C-alpha positions in Angstrom: -34.9 73.5 53.4 -38.5 74.6 53.3 -40.5 73.3 50.4 -41.9 75.6 47.7 -45.4 75.8 46.3 -46.9 77.6 43.3 -48.2 80.4 45.5 -44.8 81.2 47.0 -42.2 79.9 49.4 -43.1 78.2 52.6 -40.9 79.2 55.5 -41.6 75.9 57.4 -43.9 73.0 57.0 -45.2 70.5 59.5 -47.5 67.6 59.0 -50.7 68.0 61.0 -50.3 64.6 62.5 -47.5 65.9 64.8 -50.0 68.1 66.6 -51.9 64.9 67.6 -48.7 63.1 68.5 -47.5 66.0 70.6 -50.8 66.2 72.4 -50.7 62.4 73.1 -47.1 62.5 74.2 -47.3 65.3 76.7 -50.6 64.1 78.1 -49.1 60.7 78.6 -46.0 62.1 80.3 -48.2 64.2 82.6 -50.2 61.2 83.9 -47.4 58.6 83.8 -44.9 61.0 85.3 -47.2 61.8 88.2 -47.9 58.1 88.7 -44.3 57.0 88.8 -43.2 59.8 91.1 -46.2 59.3 93.4 -45.7 55.5 93.7 -42.0 56.0 94.4 -42.4 58.7 97.1 -45.8 58.3 98.6 -47.2 54.9 97.7 -48.9 54.1 101.0 -50.3 57.6 101.3 -51.9 57.8 97.8 -53.5 54.3 98.1 -55.0 55.3 101.5 -58.7 56.3 101.4 -61.2 57.2 104.1 -62.0 53.5 104.8 -59.0 51.4 103.9 -55.3 51.5 103.2 -52.5 49.1 102.1 -52.7 46.1 101.7 -56.5 46.2 101.2 -56.0 49.0 98.7 -52.8 48.8 96.6 -53.4 50.9 93.4 -53.8 54.7 93.6 -56.7 56.5 91.9 -56.1 59.3 89.4 -57.2 62.0 91.7 -55.0 60.9 94.5 -52.0 60.6 92.2 -52.2 63.9 90.4 -53.7 66.2 93.0 -52.8 65.3 96.6 -49.1 65.6 97.1 -45.9 67.4 96.0 -43.9 66.8 93.8 -46.2 64.5 91.7 -48.8 67.2 91.6 -46.3 69.6 90.1 -45.1 67.1 87.6 -48.6 66.6 86.3 -49.4 70.3 86.3 -46.3 71.3 84.3 -46.8 68.7 81.6 -50.6 69.2 81.4 -49.8 72.9 80.8 -47.5 72.0 78.0 -50.3 69.8 76.6 -52.6 72.7 76.4 -50.8 74.2 73.3 -51.2 71.1 71.1 -54.7 70.7 72.6 -55.9 74.1 71.4 -54.2 73.4 68.0 -56.0 70.0 67.8 -59.4 71.6 68.3 -58.6 74.3 65.8 -57.4 71.9 63.1 -60.5 69.6 63.7 -62.7 72.6 63.1 -60.9 73.6 59.9 -61.2 70.0 58.6 -64.9 69.6 59.4 -66.3 73.1 58.8 -68.8 73.3 55.9 -70.9 76.2 54.6 -74.2 76.4 56.4 -73.4 73.8 59.0 -73.5 74.6 62.7 -72.4 71.2 64.2 -68.7 71.8 63.6 -68.9 75.1 65.5 -70.7 73.4 68.4 -68.1 70.7 68.5 -65.2 73.2 68.4 -66.8 75.2 71.2 -67.2 72.0 73.2 -63.5 71.1 72.6 -62.4 74.6 73.9 -64.7 74.3 76.9 -63.3 70.9 77.8 -59.8 72.2 77.5 -60.5 75.1 79.9 -62.3 73.0 82.4 -59.4 70.5 82.3 -57.3 73.4 83.5 -59.8 74.1 86.2 -59.7 70.7 87.8 -56.0 70.4 87.2 -55.0 73.6 89.0 -57.8 73.7 91.6 -57.3 70.4 93.4 -59.8 68.9 95.7 -57.5 69.9 98.6 -57.6 73.5 97.5 -61.4 73.8 96.9 -63.4 70.6 96.8 -66.6 72.2 95.4 -64.8 74.0 92.5 -62.7 71.0 91.7 -65.9 68.9 91.4 -67.6 71.6 89.3 -64.7 71.7 86.8 -64.4 67.9 86.8 -68.1 67.2 86.2 -68.2 69.9 83.5 -65.3 68.2 81.8 -67.0 64.8 81.9 -70.4 66.1 80.8 -68.7 67.9 77.8 -67.0 64.7 76.8 -70.3 63.2 75.6 -71.1 65.9 72.9 -67.4 66.1 72.0 -67.2 62.4 71.4 -70.5 62.1 69.5 -69.7 65.2 67.6 -66.3 63.9 66.5 -67.9 60.6 65.4 -70.5 62.4 63.4 -68.0 64.7 61.7 -65.3 62.1 61.1 -63.9 62.2 57.5 -64.6 59.0 55.6 -61.4 57.4 56.9 -62.5 53.9 57.8 -59.6 53.1 60.0 -60.0 56.3 62.0 -63.8 55.9 62.3 -63.3 52.3 63.5 -60.8 53.3 66.2 -63.0 56.2 67.4 -66.0 53.9 67.7 -64.0 51.3 69.7 -62.4 53.9 72.0 -65.7 55.7 72.5 -67.5 52.5 73.3 -64.7 51.5 75.8 -64.9 55.0 77.4 -68.6 55.0 78.0 -68.7 51.2 78.8 -66.1 51.8 81.4 -68.4 54.2 83.2 -70.7 51.3 84.3 -68.1 49.3 86.3 -66.5 52.6 87.4 -69.8 53.8 89.1 -70.4 50.3 90.4 -67.1 50.0 92.2 -67.3 53.6 93.5 -70.7 52.7 95.1 -69.1 49.6 96.5 -66.4 51.7 98.1 -68.4 54.7 99.1 -71.7 53.2 100.2 -70.9 49.6 101.0 -67.3 50.2 102.2 -66.0 47.1 100.5 -62.3 46.6 101.0 -60.4 46.7 97.7 -63.3 48.2 95.8 -61.4 51.5 95.4 -58.5 49.8 93.9 -60.7 48.3 91.2 -62.4 51.7 90.8 -58.9 53.1 90.2 -58.1 50.7 87.4 -61.3 51.8 85.6 -60.5 55.5 86.3 -57.1 55.1 84.7 -58.7 53.3 81.8 -60.9 56.3 81.2 -57.8 58.5 80.9 -56.2 56.0 78.4 -59.4 55.9 76.3 -60.0 59.7 76.5 -56.4 60.5 75.3 -56.5 57.7 72.8 -59.7 59.0 71.3 -58.1 62.3 70.5 -54.9 60.6 69.4 -56.8 59.1 66.5 -56.9 62.6 64.9 -53.3 61.8 63.7 -54.9 59.6 61.0 -56.9 62.5 59.7 -54.5 65.4 60.3 -51.9 63.9 57.9 -54.0 65.6 55.3 -52.8 68.9 56.6 -49.4 70.7 56.2 -48.9 73.4 58.7 -47.7 76.2 56.6 -50.7 76.4 57.2 -52.0 75.0 53.8 -54.8 72.6 53.0 -53.3 70.0 50.6 -56.5 68.0 50.0 -59.2 70.6 50.1 -60.9 69.2 53.2 -61.3 72.6 54.8 -63.7 73.9 52.1 -66.3 71.3 52.4 -65.1 69.4 49.3 -64.5 66.2 51.1 -67.6 64.5 52.4 -67.5 63.5 56.0 -69.0 60.4 57.5 -72.0 62.4 58.6 -72.6 63.8 55.1 -72.5 60.3 53.6 -74.9 58.9 56.3 -77.3 61.8 55.7 -77.2 61.3 52.0 -77.8 57.6 52.3 -80.4 57.9 55.0 -82.3 60.9 53.6 -85.6 59.1 53.7 -85.0 57.8 57.2 -85.3 59.5 60.6 -81.7 60.6 61.0 -81.5 62.2 57.6 -84.4 64.5 58.2 -83.5 65.2 61.8 -79.9 66.5 61.4 -79.6 67.2 57.7 -80.6 70.9 58.0 -79.1 74.0 59.4 -79.4 75.3 62.9 -81.5 78.4 63.7 -81.4 80.2 67.0 -84.9 81.7 66.7 -86.3 78.2 66.2 -84.3 77.0 69.1 -85.7 79.8 71.3 -89.2 78.9 70.2 -88.6 75.3 71.2 -87.1 76.3 74.5 -90.1 78.5 75.2 -92.6 75.8 74.4 -90.8 73.3 76.6 -90.7 75.8 79.5 -94.5 76.2 79.1 -94.8 72.5 79.5 -92.6 72.7 82.6 -94.9 75.3 84.0 -97.9 73.1 83.4 -96.3 70.1 85.1 -95.0 72.3 88.0 -98.5 73.6 88.7 -100.1 70.2 88.1 -97.8 68.3 90.6 -98.0 71.1 93.2 -101.8 71.4 93.4 -102.4 68.0 95.1 -99.6 68.7 97.6 -101.4 72.0 98.6 -104.7 70.1 98.8 -103.1 67.5 101.1 -102.2 70.2 103.7 -105.9 70.7 104.7 -107.1 67.1 105.4 -103.7 66.6 107.1 -104.5 69.3 109.6 -108.2 68.5 109.8 -107.4 64.8 110.3 -110.1 64.0 107.8 -112.1 65.4 104.9 -111.8 69.2 104.9 -113.8 70.2 101.9 -110.8 71.7 100.1 -110.2 68.4 98.3 -112.8 69.7 95.8 -110.1 71.8 94.3 -108.7 68.8 92.4 -111.7 68.9 90.1 -110.2 72.0 88.5 -108.4 69.6 86.3 -111.6 68.8 84.4 -111.8 72.4 83.0 -111.5 71.0 79.4 -115.1 69.9 79.7 -116.2 73.5 79.0 -114.6 73.2 75.6 -117.9 71.4 74.6 -119.3 74.9 74.3 -118.3 76.0 70.7 -117.9 79.7 71.6 -115.6 79.0 74.5 -113.6 76.5 72.4 -113.2 79.1 69.7 -112.3 81.8 72.2 -109.5 79.8 73.8 -108.1 78.5 70.5 -108.1 81.9 68.8 -106.6 83.7 71.9 -104.1 81.1 72.9 -101.4 83.9 73.2 -103.5 85.5 76.0 -104.5 82.4 77.8 -100.9 81.2 77.8 -100.1 83.8 80.5 -102.8 82.5 82.9 -101.0 79.4 84.2 -98.2 81.7 85.3 -100.4 82.6 88.3 -99.4 79.3 89.8 -95.8 80.5 89.8 -96.9 83.7 91.6 -98.8 81.8 94.3 -95.7 81.8 96.6 -96.3 85.6 97.1 -99.5 84.8 99.1 -98.9 83.6 102.6 -102.4 82.4 103.5 -102.6 78.7 102.6 -106.2 78.8 101.5 -105.6 81.6 98.9 -102.4 79.9 97.8 -104.4 76.8 97.1 -107.1 78.6 95.2 -104.5 80.4 93.0 -102.8 77.1 92.3 -106.1 75.5 91.4 -106.9 78.3 89.0 -103.5 77.9 87.4 -104.1 74.2 86.9 -107.6 74.8 85.5 -106.1 77.2 83.0 -103.2 74.9 82.2 -105.4 71.9 81.4 -107.8 74.1 79.4 -105.1 75.8 77.2 -103.1 72.6 76.5 -106.3 70.7 75.5 -107.4 73.5 73.3 -103.9 73.9 71.8 -103.7 70.2 70.9 -107.1 70.3 69.4 -106.7 73.6 67.5 -103.5 72.5 65.8 -104.5 69.0 64.8 -104.5 70.0 61.1 -100.9 71.2 61.4 -98.8 68.1 61.9 -95.6 69.9 62.5 -97.0 72.3 65.1 -99.0 69.5 66.8 -96.0 67.4 67.1 -94.1 70.3 68.5 -96.8 70.9 71.2 -96.8 67.2 72.1 -93.0 67.2 72.5 -93.1 70.3 74.6 -95.7 68.8 76.9 -93.8 65.5 77.3 -90.3 67.1 77.7 -91.8 69.6 80.1 -92.5 66.6 82.4 -88.9 65.4 82.0 -87.6 68.9 82.7 -89.8 69.0 85.9 -88.3 65.7 87.0 -84.7 66.9 86.3 -85.4 70.1 88.3 -86.7 68.0 91.2 -83.6 65.8 90.9 -81.4 68.9 91.0 -83.2 70.4 93.9 -83.4 67.3 96.0 -87.0 66.3 95.1 -88.6 69.7 95.6 -89.6 71.6 92.5 -88.0 75.1 93.0 -91.0 77.0 91.6 -93.7 75.2 93.7 -96.0 77.4 95.9 -94.6 75.6 98.9 -91.1 77.0 98.2 -89.7 80.5 98.8 -86.3 82.2 99.1 -85.8 80.9 102.7 -86.3 77.2 102.0 -84.4 77.0 98.7 -87.0 78.1 96.1 -86.2 79.8 92.8 -89.8 81.2 92.4 -88.9 84.6 91.1 -86.4 83.3 88.6 -88.9 80.7 87.5 -91.6 83.3 87.1 -89.2 85.5 85.1 -88.5 82.6 82.7 -92.2 81.8 82.5 -93.0 85.3 81.4 -90.3 85.3 78.7 -91.5 81.9 77.5 -95.1 83.0 77.3 -94.1 86.2 75.4 -92.0 84.1 73.0 -94.8 81.6 72.4 -97.3 84.5 71.9 -95.4 85.4 68.7 -96.6 82.3 66.9 -99.7 82.9 64.8 -103.0 81.6 66.1 -105.0 78.9 64.4 -108.8 78.8 63.8 -109.3 75.2 65.0 -111.7 74.5 62.2 -112.5 70.9 61.3 -110.3 69.3 58.8 -110.8 65.6 59.3 -112.1 63.8 56.2 -115.6 62.4 56.7 -114.6 59.0 55.4 -111.7 58.7 57.9 -111.9 56.2 60.7 -112.3 57.4 64.3 -111.9 55.3 67.4 -114.1 55.9 70.4 -113.7 59.4 71.9 -114.5 58.1 75.4 -112.0 55.2 75.2 -109.4 57.7 73.8 -110.0 59.9 76.8 -109.9 57.0 79.3 -106.6 55.8 77.8 -105.0 59.3 77.9 -106.2 59.7 81.5 -104.5 56.5 82.5 -101.3 57.7 80.9 -101.4 61.1 82.6 -102.0 59.4 85.9 -99.1 57.0 85.3 -96.8 59.8 84.3 -97.8 61.8 87.4 -97.8 59.0 90.0 -94.6 57.3 88.9 -92.5 59.6 86.8 -93.0 63.1 88.2 -90.0 62.4 90.4 -87.0 60.2 89.5 -86.9 58.6 93.0 -90.5 57.4 93.3 -90.1 54.0 91.7 -86.8 53.6 93.5 -88.6 54.0 96.8 -91.1 51.3 95.7 -88.3 48.7 95.4 -86.2 49.7 98.4 -86.1 47.1 101.2 -83.4 48.4 103.5 -79.8 47.6 104.2 -77.6 46.1 103.0 -78.2 47.8 99.7 -79.5 45.4 97.1 -81.1 47.7 94.5 -81.0 51.2 93.2 -80.6 54.3 95.3 -82.0 57.8 94.6 -78.6 59.2 93.7 -77.2 58.3 91.2 -79.8 55.9 89.9 -82.5 58.5 89.5 -80.7 59.5 86.3 -81.6 56.1 84.9 -85.3 56.9 85.3 -84.8 60.2 83.5 -82.9 58.4 80.7 -85.7 55.8 80.3 -88.3 58.6 80.0 -86.3 60.4 77.3 -85.6 57.2 75.4 -89.2 56.2 75.6 -90.5 59.5 74.3 -88.1 59.4 71.3 -89.2 55.8 70.5 -92.8 56.9 70.5 -92.0 59.9 68.3 -90.1 57.8 65.7 -92.0 54.6 65.9 -95.6 55.5 66.8 -97.2 52.4 65.3 -94.9 50.1 67.3 -95.3 52.1 70.5 -99.1 52.0 70.1 -99.3 48.3 69.4 -100.7 45.6 71.6 -97.2 44.1 71.8 -95.8 47.2 73.4 -98.9 47.4 75.7 -98.1 43.8 76.8 -94.5 44.7 77.6 -95.5 47.8 79.4 -98.1 45.8 81.5 -95.4 43.3 82.3 -93.2 46.1 83.5 -96.0 47.5 85.7 -96.5 44.0 87.2 -92.8 43.5 88.0 -92.6 47.0 89.6 -95.7 46.2 91.7 -94.7 42.7 92.8 -90.9 42.7 93.1 -88.2 44.6 94.9 -84.5 45.4 94.4 -83.0 45.7 90.9 -85.5 43.3 89.3 -88.4 45.4 90.4 -86.6 48.6 89.2 -86.1 47.1 85.8 -89.9 46.7 85.6 -90.1 50.4 86.6 -87.8 51.4 83.8 -89.9 49.4 81.4 -93.2 51.1 82.4 -91.4 54.5 82.3 -90.2 53.8 78.8 -93.7 52.6 77.7 -95.7 55.5 79.3 -93.5 58.1 77.6 -93.6 56.3 74.3 -97.4 56.0 74.2 -97.9 59.7 75.1 -97.5 61.2 71.6 -99.6 58.3 70.1 -102.5 58.9 72.5 -102.5 62.7 72.2 -102.4 62.4 68.4 -105.4 60.1 68.6 -107.3 62.2 71.0 -107.3 65.4 68.8 -109.5 63.7 66.2 -112.4 64.0 68.6 -114.1 66.8 70.5 -111.6 68.1 73.2 -114.4 68.0 75.8 -114.9 64.3 75.1 -111.3 63.3 75.1 -109.3 65.7 77.3 -112.2 66.3 79.6 -112.6 62.6 80.0 -108.9 62.2 80.5 -108.6 64.6 83.3 -111.8 63.2 84.9 -110.2 59.8 84.8 -107.1 61.3 86.5 -109.4 62.6 89.3 -110.8 59.1 89.8 -107.4 57.4 89.8 -105.9 60.1 92.0 -108.7 59.4 94.6 -108.1 55.7 94.2 -104.4 56.4 94.8 -105.2 58.2 98.0 -107.9 55.8 99.2 -105.6 52.7 99.2 -103.5 54.3 102.1 -106.0 56.7 103.6 -108.8 54.1 103.9 -109.2 54.8 107.6 -110.2 58.5 107.1 -112.4 58.5 103.9 -115.8 57.1 103.0 -115.6 53.8 101.3 -111.9 53.5 102.0 -111.9 49.9 103.3 -113.2 48.7 99.9 -109.7 49.4 98.3 -107.6 49.1 101.5 -104.0 48.3 100.6 -104.7 47.5 97.0 -102.0 49.3 95.0 -102.1 46.2 92.8 -105.7 46.9 91.9 -104.8 50.5 91.2 -102.0 49.5 88.8 -104.3 47.0 87.1 -107.0 49.5 86.6 -104.5 52.1 85.3 -103.2 49.6 82.7 -106.7 48.6 81.7 -107.5 52.2 81.0 -104.3 52.5 79.0 -105.4 49.5 77.1 -108.7 51.2 76.2 -106.6 54.0 74.7 -104.6 51.5 72.7 -107.8 50.1 71.3 -109.1 53.5 70.3 -105.8 54.8 68.8 -105.3 51.7 66.8 -108.5 52.5 65.0 -108.0 56.2 64.7 -104.5 55.9 63.3 -105.1 53.0 61.0 -106.5 54.7 58.0 -104.3 55.7 55.0 -104.8 59.4 55.6 -103.6 59.0 59.2 -100.7 56.6 58.8 -98.2 59.5 58.9 -100.0 61.7 61.4 -97.0 61.5 63.6 -94.5 61.1 60.8 -91.7 58.6 61.5 -89.5 60.7 59.2 -88.6 63.4 61.6 -89.0 67.0 60.5 -86.6 69.9 61.0 -87.9 70.8 64.4 -87.3 67.4 65.9 -83.6 68.0 66.1 -84.2 70.9 68.6 -86.2 68.6 70.8 -83.6 66.0 70.7 -81.0 68.6 71.6 -83.2 69.6 74.5 -83.5 66.0 75.7 -79.7 65.6 75.4 -79.1 68.7 77.5 -81.6 67.5 80.2 -79.9 64.1 80.3 -76.5 65.7 80.7 -77.9 67.8 83.5 -79.3 64.7 85.1 -75.9 63.0 84.9 -74.2 66.1 86.3 -76.6 66.2 89.2 -76.1 62.5 89.9 -72.4 63.1 90.2 -72.7 66.2 92.3 -75.3 64.8 94.7 -73.6 61.4 95.1 -73.1 61.0 98.9 -69.6 61.8 99.9 -70.4 62.8 103.5 -68.4 62.7 106.6 -70.5 60.5 108.8 -68.6 61.2 112.0 -70.9 61.4 115.2 -70.9 64.7 117.1 -69.2 63.5 120.2 -67.0 60.6 119.0 -64.4 61.1 121.6 -66.9 60.5 124.4 -68.6 57.6 122.6 -72.0 59.4 123.0 -75.0 58.5 120.8 -77.7 61.1 120.7 -81.0 59.7 119.5 -84.3 61.5 118.7 -87.8 60.8 117.6 -90.0 63.3 115.7 -93.3 63.2 113.8 -92.7 65.6 111.0 -96.1 65.8 109.2 -94.8 65.0 105.7 -92.3 67.9 105.7 -95.0 70.6 105.3 -94.9 73.2 108.1 -97.9 74.8 109.8 -98.0 77.5 107.2 -97.8 75.1 104.2 -94.1 75.8 103.4 -91.6 73.0 102.7 -89.9 72.4 106.0 -86.7 70.4 105.2 -84.3 73.3 105.8 -85.8 74.1 109.1 -85.7 70.5 110.1 -82.0 70.3 109.1 -81.1 73.2 111.3 -82.8 71.8 114.4 -81.4 68.3 113.9 -77.9 69.7 113.4 -78.2 72.1 116.4 -79.6 69.3 118.6 -76.5 67.2 117.6 -78.5 64.1 116.8 -76.5 61.1 115.7 -79.6 59.0 115.2 -83.2 60.2 114.5 -86.4 58.4 113.8 -88.9 60.3 111.6 -92.6 59.4 111.4 -95.3 60.4 108.9 -92.5 60.5 106.4 -93.8 58.8 103.2 -94.0 61.7 100.7 -93.8 59.5 97.5 -97.4 60.0 96.5 -99.3 62.4 94.3 -100.9 64.1 97.3 -97.4 64.6 99.0 -95.8 65.8 95.8 -93.8 62.7 95.0 -90.9 63.9 97.1 -88.2 62.2 99.2 -87.2 64.7 101.8 -85.1 62.1 103.7 -82.6 62.3 100.9 -82.3 66.1 101.5 -81.7 65.5 105.2 -79.2 62.7 104.7 -77.1 64.7 102.2 -77.1 67.9 104.2 -76.6 66.3 107.6 -74.1 63.7 106.5 -76.2 60.7 107.6 -77.1 57.3 106.3 -80.8 56.9 105.6 -83.3 54.1 105.6 -87.0 54.8 104.7 -89.8 52.4 104.6 -91.9 50.4 104.2 -92.3 51.9 100.7 -95.3 53.7 99.3 -96.6 50.5 97.7 -96.9 49.1 101.3 -99.7 51.5 102.2 -98.3 53.2 105.4 -97.7 56.8 106.3 -94.1 56.0 106.5 -91.1 55.7 108.9 -87.5 56.8 108.3 -84.2 56.4 110.1 -81.2 58.7 109.7 -77.9 57.8 111.3 -74.4 59.0 111.6 -73.5 55.4 112.4 -73.2 52.8 109.6 -76.4 50.8 109.1 -75.3 47.2 109.1 -78.7 45.7 108.4 -82.3 46.8 108.5 -85.7 45.1 108.2 -89.0 46.7 107.4 -92.1 45.5 109.3 -95.9 45.9 108.8 -97.4 45.3 112.2 -100.9 43.7 112.7 -103.6 46.1 111.8 -106.9 44.3 111.1 -109.1 47.4 111.6 -107.2 50.6 111.3 -104.2 52.0 109.4 -101.1 49.9 108.9 -98.3 50.5 111.5 -94.8 50.6 110.0 -91.5 49.8 111.7 -87.9 49.8 110.9 -85.6 47.4 112.8 -82.0 48.3 112.1 -78.6 47.3 113.5 -76.1 50.1 113.7 -72.3 50.1 114.2 -71.9 52.4 117.2 -68.2 52.8 117.9 -67.5 49.2 117.0 -70.5 47.8 118.9 -73.7 46.5 117.3 -76.7 48.4 118.6 -80.3 47.9 117.4 -82.6 50.8 116.8 -86.3 50.5 116.1 -88.4 53.3 114.6 -92.2 52.6 115.0 -95.5 54.3 114.5 -98.4 52.7 116.3 -102.0 52.7 115.1 -104.6 55.4 116.0 -106.5 55.9 119.2 -109.8 54.7 117.6 -108.4 51.2 117.0 -107.5 49.7 120.4 -107.4 46.1 119.2 -104.9 47.1 116.5 -102.7 48.8 119.1 -102.9 45.8 121.4 -101.7 43.4 118.7 -99.0 45.8 117.6 -97.8 46.2 121.1 -97.4 42.4 121.5 -95.7 42.1 118.1 -93.2 44.8 118.8 -92.5 43.8 122.4 -91.6 40.3 121.2 -89.5 41.7 118.4 -87.5 43.8 120.9 -87.3 41.0 123.4 -85.8 38.7 120.8 -82.8 41.0 120.2 -79.7 40.1 122.2 -78.1 43.4 121.5 -78.5 46.8 123.1 -81.6 48.5 121.7 -83.2 51.9 121.4 -86.9 52.3 120.5 -87.9 55.6 118.9 -91.6 55.5 118.7 -95.1 56.9 118.5 -97.1 54.6 120.9 -100.5 56.4 121.5 -100.6 55.5 125.2 -100.3 57.2 128.6 -97.2 56.6 130.8 -97.6 53.7 133.2 -101.0 52.8 131.7 -102.4 50.2 129.3 -100.1 49.1 126.5 -97.2 51.0 128.1 -96.8 48.2 130.5 -96.3 45.7 127.7 -93.7 47.9 125.9 -91.9 48.4 129.2 -91.9 44.8 130.5 -89.9 41.6 131.0 -91.1 40.5 127.6 -89.4 43.4 125.8 -86.7 44.0 128.3 -87.1 47.7 127.7 -86.9 50.6 130.1 -88.4 54.1 129.7 -85.9 56.8 129.3 -87.7 58.9 131.9 -90.6 57.1 133.7 -91.4 60.3 135.7 -92.4 62.2 132.5 -96.1 62.0 132.8 -96.9 64.5 130.1 -96.6 62.2 127.1 -99.1 60.6 124.8 -97.5 59.7 121.6 -93.7 59.9 121.5 -91.6 57.7 123.6 -87.9 56.7 123.8 -87.2 53.3 125.3 -83.9 51.4 125.7 -82.1 48.4 127.1 -78.5 47.3 127.8 -77.3 50.9 127.4 -76.2 53.6 129.8 -78.7 56.4 129.5 -77.3 59.8 130.5 -79.8 62.4 129.4 -83.3 63.2 128.1 -84.8 66.4 126.7 -87.9 67.7 124.9 -87.4 70.5 122.3 -90.4 72.5 121.0 -91.0 72.3 117.3 -91.8 75.9 116.6 -94.1 75.9 113.6 -92.4 73.1 111.7 -95.0 70.5 112.7 -97.5 69.7 115.5 -95.2 67.4 117.5 -92.1 68.1 119.6 -88.6 66.6 119.1 -87.7 64.2 122.0 -84.0 63.4 122.5 -82.0 60.9 124.5 -78.3 60.6 125.1 -76.6 57.2 125.6 -72.9 56.3 126.3 -71.8 53.3 124.3 -69.7 50.6 125.9 -70.8 51.3 129.5 -73.1 49.1 131.5 -76.8 49.9 132.0 -77.6 51.7 135.3 -79.7 49.7 137.7 -81.4 52.7 139.3 -82.9 55.8 137.9 -80.9 58.5 139.6 -81.1 62.1 138.4 -78.1 64.3 138.7 -77.4 68.0 138.1 -75.8 69.2 134.9 -72.6 70.2 136.6 -71.8 66.5 137.3 -72.2 65.6 133.6 -69.1 65.6 131.4 -69.1 68.4 128.8 -69.4 66.0 125.8 -72.5 64.4 127.3 -74.5 67.6 127.8 -77.3 68.9 125.6 -76.6 72.1 123.7 -77.2 75.3 125.7 -78.6 76.9 122.5 -82.2 75.9 123.5 -82.2 77.2 127.0 -84.5 80.0 128.0 -86.2 81.5 124.9 -84.2 79.2 122.7 -83.7 80.0 119.0 -86.2 80.3 116.2 -89.0 79.1 118.4 -87.1 76.0 119.6 -86.5 75.6 123.3 -86.4 73.1 126.1 -90.0 72.8 127.3 -92.2 70.9 129.8 -89.2 70.7 132.2 -87.6 73.9 130.8 -84.3 72.1 130.9 -82.7 68.7 130.0 -82.7 65.9 132.5 -79.5 64.0 133.3 -79.1 60.6 134.9 -76.4 58.7 136.7 
């Protein structure tokens, strides 16, 4: 019989806890039912993965259990569909219980809950077998939404100590499980460790238990509801204080209370988004300009004169003129549009004009940001907002490069053909500038009390310049510090994906720390810790070196708001002008340590990244000294108020969104490639050597996509790339090898790293890289010569591959010593070996006769090819079957040379050429490049490939 209430009869009543119980029950049946059926019917098939099967792997993963086979897939889909009803009701009841007048967070959490439910249906009913991409999109969306759902539920939990305790435990277990989950997935996918996937599966199933269990806790809260529907305790009208309410009330004088204790406003959110995008535009222009400058000395092989464009960064010096300073500050809305010219530069094809436009945009960006900081120094809230936008703009730039495989999609080197989003970026930039123009201008008049303490303006500028250089050189790309600590295979440290997300997390955490605890961030203690991190990054490799990198990333971001807040107390010409002048000095220093052979005075700082890092930290120390004086007075102690204001919540939301994007990108970009060679059935290995000019083509466009097309069409299983170190300011802090590896389905080794002062070498392989060693060959006079010596598993046989770049023609003694070193290295290998090299010698002359000798045991792939000077392919203990030279079109200035080898057959004693008709189909070169070829690529010199018996 239905109960009766004062307001009338109830037809039926149901305690709210049964909604939670129903959700838990049907979800459990869905997963457990699929597991039981799968194990009973297809055990050996669902524990099998791409590397191992039973008995190495003996426990199935969630995805294999619920999505691969009938009928377990159907069992799961039926019961997960039944679960959707209680799930929607659970989200609805949670909203009713937590909604309060004027509060936006419950609405956000409810929307997130609905979004998770819908995406759950997506990855449930679109399996990886049906559509792998959409399955992954739904899955990563579900996982990303789990973070705000979990944190939102914790913040809104009613004051039920038991429920709150369970939620904290289950949330901690869920997120803690992600660490071993990712670890064992990498062990399985990258290292191919037997049994690792079984361990991964246990943690994957644990995530399901913790996820369902977290939502099951709502039963402890929903017993306050009777589904008539009637609220029996008044919790739906805001009468019952939640955990978040009590925390805010208790902590009202502490950061969290002021951050999240106020309502949400969409206009304010749009203002913050516009300011952050303006910061993104600045950093996009700023990081692009040196890359454009680099194009010219690269093609001139020396000083070109266009390097002078980097001094456009010192434009804040003109703010020393009062009339100009007043003009820029009062007309900030107009000047805000000028940096957008940098986003329009892609419309200009001529490299010179594109460079000048980019230089103008950088000059205007440095000018307007310096004037803005100075002009708003009397308005603490607005100043903090500008500083946050500037810093988070850098993080946004780094996330964008992480998402677009280390190319910023709005750079002037990008266009629609090579993956650029220039037009869309420009459109957003215009909207952001218009939105920012709505904000009232300030006069910029002096407000600082005469009795207040001021540190040194020059020291403040020097410190800020050191920080800007550190941010640019180390943090403008999430993979830069990872390349510093990489030492080859087997993997013993971080890799660009997924660990680039850790760099972004450290940057975000560091900035928040500096925002909330400026005195601690600006202390000498913090400086000492940051300096220690810089030393560890410089001196050590693998994970330990990367931990030092994360430390310096955290510190540089934390000190940024402190230094800018200190700098605004002085003339902007003295501080910001000095800062960007210091950046110019450090940038040249940064280039000189590796380009010493081509610049005046270069040998003075040859190979001294350690000096550069030391000078950078000393400059930062000068800023610490000045800021400690400037911010020490009583009138300044709250200049960056530790008690956050209303606006801070929006910037924290922005950081959270960027971090979620970074995690999503890490998941989507994680290597899941098919590494199968092109002609596996014929046991053919096709190897190539190519000097790619730092992935900038002859017309100053990013060339990765064109390179990918040629390497794929040439069917290269192994390729050595030279002049490939792009992890410097002047190369844009990129890692184009990651793009090639991901798109071509290849393993990649790059090195020695940018802190080893070479122009770089890289090896990409369809075959597993068993081991690799990086070498710096003797170079007493000229530039360092890098080499990678790797052992590959080619169809079950260990084969060595060496990628090598010799010294320049001007340094004969260097090249002689390098020749002896490399010849002995190759001769010491008992395995078959392929040399993919840049030797700087003529065939049959000079050092050639040391490379091809009894000492090395190597043979030339075609000793009759007289028209070579730089690129050579040598080999030993392998059956060589073909050799070709493919023109490079306008990608670079050097052709692609290719050789074919058959693995497992004895080396030919004689060099006998045969016609193509005698060559098996699987051993032939692609016909695509015959005649006129395709896109400017064709067989040249011989106009056809050469084949050998």
